[in-house]
N, C-alpha and C positions, 0 to 999 in steps of 0.2 A: 199345310203351307210351310211350316218350319222345316219339315223334312225335305221338301222340295228345294228350299233355299240352301240347306246344307249340302244336298246332292249337287246342285249347280255350283256351289262354292268349291266343292271337291273337284268337279270337272274342270273348272277354271284354273284351280291350283295345279292339277295334273297337266293341263295344257301349257301353262307357263313353264313348268319343269321340263316338259318335252321340248319346248322352243329353246330353252336355255341349253339343254343337252345337244340339240341340233347345232346351235351356234358354236358351242365349245368344240364339238366334234369337227365341224367345218374348219374352225380356226386351227385345230391341231393338224388336220390334214394339210392345210395350207402351209403350215410351218414345216411339216415333213417334206412336202413337195419342194419348197424353197431350198431346204437343206440339200436334198438330192440334186436339184438343178445346179446349186452352187458347186457341189462336189464334181459333178460331171463337167461343168464349165471349166473348173480348175484343171481337171485331168485332161480334157480334150482340147481346150483352147489355150492352155498354158504353154503350148509349144509341143509339137509332136516329134521334134528331133533336136536334141541337144548334144553337145560334145563337152565332156568334163575331164579335166586333168587331175590325176592323183596328186594330192598336196605334197607327198614325199618327193615326187619328181621335181616339182617346182621349188620347194624349200631347200632340199638337200642336193639336188642334181642340177638346179638352174635350167630346167626344161620348161618351155612355155608354149601356149597356143596363141595363134594370131590369125586374123583374117587377111591382113595386108602383107604378110610375109616379112614384116619388120618388127624388131624387138620393141619398138615404141608402142606397138598396139597389143602388147602381151596381155594375156588373160588366163584364167583357170577354167572358165566356162564360156562356151560360145553357143548361140541359139540361132537356128536356121529359120527362115520364113517358111510358112506352110501354105498350102493351097486348099481352098474349100472343097473342090471337086476334082476327082481324078478318074478319067475314063481309061479303058485298057488301050494300050498301044503296043507296037513291036519295038524291040531293041534297035531294029534297023531305022526307026524313025528318029532316034536320038541324034543330035548334032555330032558330027565326027570330032569336032574340036571342043567337046563339052567341058573338058578339063582346062581349057585355056581361054574360055569366053570372058570370064571376070572372076575376081575373088569374092568371097562371101556367098550370099544367096543369088542364084541365077536360075530360078525355076522356069519351066516351060508350061505349056497349056495343060499337060497331063503327066508331069513328072516333077519331083523335087530334086534340085541339084545344089550342092553346097561345097565350096572350096575353102580350105583353110590350111594352115601350116603348123608343124611342130618344130620348134627351134631349140637346139642345144646350145645355150649360151655359157655353159660351164667349161670345165677344163679336163673332163674325163669322158671316156666312152660310156655310153648308156645302152642298156637293153630295156625295151618296154613292150607291153602287150597292148593291143587295141582290140576292143570287142564291141559289137552292136547287139544290144539286148532288146527283146520284144516285151514291152511293158504290158501291153494289152491289145487284144484284137477282137473285133466284132464281126459276126457272120463269116468267120473263117477266111477273111480276105487275105491272110498270110499264105494261103494255098497257092495264090497266083502272083504274089509280090516278088519283085526282083530288086536286089540291092547290088549295085556295082560300086566297087571301090577302085579308084585309080590312084595308086601311090607312086609318085615320081615317074608317071607315064605308063606304068604297068597296070593293066586292067584285069580284075577278077570279078565275075558275076556270081552272086550267091542266091540260092533258092531253096525252098523246102523240098524235101525228098518227094519223089513221085509216089502217088498212091498205088499206081499200077505196078511199077517195077520194084519199088522200095529203095531205089538208088537215086543218084543225083539226076536232075533234069538235064537234057542235052545242053552242052555248052556252059554248065554251071558247076559250082562247088556247093555241096549240100550244107544246109544249116546245121549247126552243131547240135541243136535240140529244138524243142518247141518254144523255148523261152530265150534261146541265144542263137542269133543268126550267124554271127561272125566271131571268130577268135583266132588272132594271128599274133606272132611275136616279131618285133623288129630288133635285130641284134646289131651290135657294133655301130651305134649311132654316134658319129664322131663329133668332137667339140667344134663349135662355130659352124655347124652345118644345119640344114633344115630339110624336113620331109614335107612334100606337098601332097595333100589329100583332096580328092574330089569324091563325094559320096552322092550317088544318084539312086533314087527310089521311084519305081513305077509298077504298074500292073501289066504283066505280060499277057497280051491277047492271044498268043500262040500256045500258052500253057493249057493243057487239057482240063485243068481245074478252073479255068476262067469261065465261069457260067453265070447265068442270071441270078443265082442264089447269092452271089457276092454283092449285089446291088445294095447300097446303103451301108456297106461295111466300113469300118475304120480300123486304123492301126496306129499305135504309138511306139516310137523307137527312141533309144538314146545310145550314145557311143561313149565308152569310157576308155581312157588311156592311162594305164597303171604300170607301176614298177613290178608288181606281182599280180599274178592271176589267182583269184580265190575260187576254187571249185566248190560251189555251194552244195553240190550233191555229196561230195566226199569229205567236205570240211577240210580241204587240203590246200596249202599254198604252194605255188610253183614259182621259183625264183632262180634266175641264172645271172 
């Protein structure tokens, strides 16, 4: 009888330990899942497109960003509104006057459109670089993404190189690399003048890489405007 009691007591003790282990394991998993969810929320809901100005340009050169084209609205960072879902469309479906519809965010059903200004309120000519970097992409959606930049009325469309030809897609300028879509320099930016930018992002349905495999994909982009371009691959600074 005594042995039976001891055996039962041991079983109960082991069962209690097992239940505690399960509870602790479940709690730890819940904490890990919560942390992962929080990180993903910050990464993907914290804004998929921002425009940031180099502090050297604003502090030393008196160059500013603004959504309304006026110095009163000057800022060093601008954030565009995003859309939750983007289906593929054709470039021909975009409004012809997309760069003059309104300032700030003016997204359509299946595209992101953002208009802003760079203002030189200083007393000297300025050269600056503007680049659009790809921070992250899911399900290779960047294969069919198009980025159009309209600067002072002049349009350039950028796309990833064709997998078939290895060259630029028809009617586009090729991405600089897998992590950088756009890199351009603006020279002789005169005092008391302003540059108007409209950035449009969409999925091009006529791209050969626009397939069902892209469904559920996401992309996060940001734009930097700097006095110098830093080549992260060569650890080299380019300044003019």
